[in-house]
C-alpha positions in Angstrom: -212.7 -70.6 -99.3 -215.2 -68.9 -96.7 -216.4 -72.2 -95.2 -213.0 -73.1 -94.6 -212.5 -69.7 -92.8 -215.5 -69.9 -90.6 -214.5 -73.4 -89.5 -210.8 -72.0 -88.7 -212.5 -69.1 -86.7 -214.8 -71.6 -84.7 -212.0 -73.7 -84.0 -209.9 -70.8 -82.4 -212.9 -69.6 -80.5 -213.4 -73.1 -78.9 -209.6 -73.4 -78.2 -209.6 -69.8 -76.7 -212.7 -70.6 -74.4 -210.8 -73.7 -73.2 -207.7 -72.2 -72.3 -209.5 -69.1 -70.5 -212.0 -71.5 -68.5 -209.4 -73.9 -67.5 -207.6 -71.4 -64.6 -211.1 -71.0 -63.0 -212.6 -74.6 -63.0 -212.9 -76.5 -59.6 -210.1 -79.0 -58.8 -210.9 -82.5 -58.7 -209.9 -84.7 -55.7 -210.2 -88.5 -55.5 -212.1 -89.8 -52.5 -211.2 -92.6 -50.0 -213.3 -95.2 -52.1 -211.4 -94.0 -55.4 -214.2 -92.0 -56.9 -214.0 -88.1 -57.7 -215.1 -85.2 -56.0 -214.9 -81.1 -56.1 -212.0 -80.0 -53.8 -212.9 -77.3 -51.4 -210.3 -74.8 -50.8 -208.2 -75.7 -47.6 -206.6 -72.4 -46.7 -208.9 -71.7 -43.6 -208.4 -74.6 -41.1 -208.8 -75.1 -37.3 -206.5 -77.6 -35.2 -208.2 -78.9 -31.6 -205.7 -79.8 -29.0 -206.1 -80.7 -25.4 -204.0 -80.0 -22.2 -202.4 -83.4 -20.9 -201.9 -82.5 -17.2 -199.1 -84.8 -17.5 -196.3 -82.4 -18.8 -198.6 -79.7 -19.3 -198.2 -79.8 -23.0 -201.2 -79.5 -25.4 -201.6 -82.8 -27.7 -204.0 -83.9 -30.4 -205.4 -86.9 -28.4 -205.5 -88.7 -25.0 -206.0 -92.4 -24.9 -206.5 -94.9 -22.0 -202.7 -95.2 -21.8 -202.3 -91.5 -21.4 -203.7 -89.0 -18.6 -207.2 -89.8 -18.0 -209.6 -87.2 -16.2 -211.6 -88.0 -12.9 -214.9 -86.5 -12.3 -214.9 -83.2 -11.2 -211.4 -82.5 -12.9 -211.1 -79.6 -15.4 -209.9 -80.1 -18.9 -208.6 -77.4 -20.8 -209.0 -77.3 -24.9 -207.0 -75.0 -27.4 -208.2 -74.0 -31.0 -205.8 -72.7 -33.5 -207.4 -71.1 -36.2 -205.4 -70.1 -39.4 -206.4 -68.0 -42.4 -204.0 -69.3 -45.0 -205.3 -67.2 -47.8 -204.8 -64.2 -49.5 -207.8 -62.5 -48.5 -209.7 -61.2 -45.3 -212.5 -63.4 -44.1 -215.1 -61.5 -42.0 -216.6 -63.2 -40.2 -215.2 -66.5 -39.1 -218.0 -68.6 -37.5 -216.6 -71.6 -35.3 -218.9 -74.0 -33.8 -217.3 -76.1 -31.0 -219.3 -79.3 -29.5 -218.4 -80.4 -26.0 -219.0 -84.2 -25.8 -221.0 -85.8 -23.2 -219.9 -86.0 -19.4 -218.0 -82.3 -19.8 -219.7 -79.3 -19.0 -218.6 -75.6 -20.2 -216.9 -73.4 -17.7 -215.3 -70.6 -19.6 -214.7 -69.3 -23.3 -215.6 -66.8 -25.9 -219.1 -66.7 -27.5 -222.3 -68.4 -26.5 -222.7 -71.5 -25.4 -226.2 -73.7 -25.3 -226.2 -76.3 -23.0 -228.8 -78.4 -24.6 -227.0 -78.7 -27.8 -223.5 -78.7 -25.8 -222.3 -76.3 -28.8 -220.3 -73.2 -27.8 -220.3 -71.0 -31.0 -218.4 -67.7 -31.8 -217.1 -65.4 -34.5 -214.1 -64.1 -35.4 -214.3 -60.5 -37.3 -212.0 -59.6 -40.2 -209.3 -62.1 -40.1 -206.7 -61.2 -42.4 -204.7 -63.1 -44.7 -202.0 -65.1 -42.8 -203.3 -64.7 -39.4 -203.4 -67.3 -37.0 -205.4 -67.1 -33.4 -205.3 -69.2 -30.3 -208.6 -69.7 -28.5 -208.8 -71.7 -25.1 -212.0 -73.2 -24.0 -212.4 -74.3 -20.6 -214.5 -77.5 -19.2 -214.9 -79.8 -16.4 -216.0 -83.4 -15.9 -219.2 -84.0 -14.7 -219.7 -85.7 -11.0 -219.1 -89.5 -10.5 -223.0 -90.1 -10.0 -223.6 -88.7 -13.8 -221.0 -91.2 -15.3 -222.8 -93.9 -17.1 -223.9 -97.2 -15.6 -221.3 -99.6 -15.5 -218.5 -97.7 -16.9 -215.5 -96.8 -15.0 -213.1 -95.8 -18.2 -214.3 -94.4 -21.3 -213.1 -92.0 -23.9 -215.2 -88.8 -25.4 -214.3 -86.9 -28.4 -214.6 -83.3 -28.8 -215.9 -81.4 -32.3 -215.1 -78.4 -33.7 -215.7 -76.9 -37.2 -214.6 -73.3 -38.6 -216.5 -71.6 -41.6 -215.9 -68.7 -43.9 -217.5 -67.9 -47.3 -217.0 -71.3 -49.0 -214.3 -72.3 -46.7 -215.0 -75.1 -44.1 -212.8 -77.4 -42.1 -213.1 -79.4 -38.8 -211.2 -81.7 -36.3 -211.9 -83.5 -33.1 -209.8 -84.4 -30.0 -210.2 -87.3 -27.7 -209.8 -87.7 -23.7 -210.6 -90.3 -21.5 -212.5 -90.2 -18.5 -212.1 -92.6 -15.0 -214.2 -93.0 -12.2 -212.3 -93.9 -9.0 -208.9 -92.6 -9.7 -207.1 -89.7 -8.3 -207.1 -86.7 -10.7 -206.0 -82.9 -10.6 -209.1 -81.1 -9.7 -207.7 -77.5 -10.8 -205.2 -76.9 -13.5 -201.4 -76.4 -12.6 -199.6 -73.2 -12.2 -199.5 -72.3 -15.7 -203.3 -73.0 -15.9 -206.1 -71.1 -17.8 -206.8 -68.3 -15.0 -202.7 -67.7 -15.0 -202.7 -67.1 -18.7 -204.5 -64.2 -18.2 -201.5 -62.3 -16.8 -199.9 -62.9 -20.3 -202.7 -61.6 -22.0 -200.9 -58.2 -22.5 -198.2 -59.9 -24.3 -200.5 -61.9 -26.6 -200.8 -61.1 -30.3 -197.0 -60.8 -30.9 -196.5 -61.8 -34.6 -199.5 -63.5 -36.3 -200.9 -65.3 -33.4 -202.9 -64.4 -30.2 -204.5 -66.0 -27.1 -208.0 -65.4 -26.8 -209.4 -65.9 -22.9 -212.9 -64.5 -22.0 -214.7 -64.5 -18.4 -215.8 -67.5 -16.8 -219.6 -68.6 -16.9 -221.5 -67.3 -13.9 
């Protein structure tokens, strides 16, 4: 009888551990090749967009059939970082890697020309907060274009990290030599958005615009 009671107690203990452990176990996701891997929390996200001068709207990508950028023209990027978790992240680190043939003009943080990486941190990003950051770049001169190429596309890559959270995104633009292009941003461009800065931050969003590179 004693043996039976001991066995019953052991079974109940194992069942209790299984029930308690289940909520804290990591989720399992299926990879694109059919295997499985541990899912990472996806409540910190970054979305990278580029401004299309044709219509002055921000889009995910621009192809060769869309607006193309000529040498010396400006390209304005927008990053939207969202904290969809229930906690505050401090800090949130963002690394924005500019593609070849684009040079940094203005944006937050520190830019390393050798690696083409712009890095900055967001402090105390509270639960549910969303921030918009804009980065201004410029296409290199025509003599720096690759030999034999008059039309080609480049990709801008950005990543965001906080604790064990990670997300990334990329945006494509296409460059073309020998075409007419807008050398500076139109009326509602980067510099004029500074006028709107006092009105930014309404609700959960805001616009971060910092001084241009000297």
